N, C-alpha and C positions, 0 to 999 in steps of 0.2 A: 504494500500500500504506500501511496505517496504522501509527502508532507502536506500538500494542498488538500488531499482528501481528509486528513486528520484535522486540519484547520476548519474545514467546512463542518465536520462532525461537532467540533467544539462550539462553533458559532450556532449550530442548530440546537445544541444542548442548552445554550444560554437564552434561546428564544422564549418568549413569554408563553408560548403554547406548550412548552415542556412540562409544566406543572399539571396540565389537564390530561396527561396521558395515563394509560393503564400501566399496571406493573410490567406486563409483557412488553409493551412499547418502550418503557424506560430501560428494560434489560437490553433490548435491541440497540437503543441509543448508546448505552454504556459499553457494550461489547464492540461497537464500531463496525458492524457488518454493513456491507454496501446496501442491502435491502432496508436496513434501518434508516440510512440517510434518505433513501427514496421515500420511505414511509413518512419520515419527518417532513420532507418537502411537500408531499401530497397533503399531509395533515394541516400544515400551515396555509396551503392554498385554499383548503376547504373552509377553514375557520377565520380567514381574513375578513375583516369588516369592510363593507363597501360604504364609503362615505359619500353622501349626496349633499348638495347645497341646501342649507336650511332656509326656509322662507319665513320671514317675520310678518305676521298679519298686519296689513295696513301700510307696509313699506315695500317698495320694490327697489332693489339695489342694482338693477341693470341699467345700462346706458339707454336713455329714452331715444326713440327714433325722432326724426325731424317732424313726422306727422303728429306724434304725441306732443312734442314741444309746441308746435303751431296750435294744436287744439287747446293746450293749457293757456297759451298767450291770448287766444281768442276768448276763452271763458273769463279771464281776468279783465280783458278790455270791456266785455259786455257788462260784467258785474260792476266795474268801477266807472263805466260810462266814459271811456277815453278812446281816442282814435289810435288805432294800431300804428299808423305811420308816425304820429307824435311820440308814441311810447318807444318805438324801436329806433327810429332814425334820428330825430331831433334830440338835442340835449336840453330840452325844456326843463326848467326848474319849478314849474307850477306844482302846487302841492298835490293835486289829484294825479298828475303824471308820476311824480316821485313816489307816492303811496303805491300805485299800481306796480311800478318797477320794483319797489322794495318787497312787495308781496311775492312777485315772481322770483326774485333772488332767493327768498327764504323757502319757497316751495321747492325749487330745484335743488337747493342745498339739503333740506331736511327730508323731503319725500324721495328723491332720487339719488341722494348722496353724491351729487356731481361735484367735481373739483371747482375751485374758484375760477381757474383759468378757462374751463369749459363753459361756465356760465357767462364769463366775460366775453368770450367769443360770440355767443349768441347775441349779445347786446352791443358788441363793439366797444366794450369797456375794458379797463385794466382790472386785474384780479383784486387790487387793493380797493377799488370802488365797490366791488361786490362784498368784500370783507367788511367795509364800513357799514354797508346796509345790514349785514347779518349781525354785526356787533351792536348796531342801534337797537335791534330787536332784543338781543340778549341783555343789554343794559337798560332797556325800557326808556329810550331817549326819544325826543321829538314826537313824531306821530305814533310811536309805539308805547307811549306812556300809558299807565293803567286806566286813566279816565277816558282815553280815546276809544272809538268804536272799531279801530283797525283789528284788534284781537279777535273780535267776533266775526268780522268779515273774513279774516284769514282762516279761521277754523271752518267756516261755511264753505269756502272755496276749496280748502284742502280735503274736506270730506267728500266733495263731488268728484274729485280726481281719483281715478282708479288705476 
């Protein structure tokens, strides 16, 4: 028998599945027979857990398609009664436009777990602009202050998005 074969046997013996074996299987491992190695390999293949991506209800962590992004932008435009062109293209600082933009930043960040750069590319902004909008919500500043109605609007819009 070769040295590599003995190393493979020792590695197989250290495997976590070794403790679940019967007395006969353990004896085969310890004696180092070739069929014991094959048995161990087959045993490990059978008992290997298959990991699947977990899904958290209410959140989707995949990259949204352009169609989904457009749909969300349209929903927010209708809800906030703003023009999509003003929202996306112009750098208007009117409060209704800023509120709608900020809702979108936070939806994309929280619901879809998108990176700041990816959100910035959608709007043609720098990632720091998006970060400022997200931090305003976290710190409850400006129109995210507790007495504002934006919290209620945000929850309503977020609930309609699937």
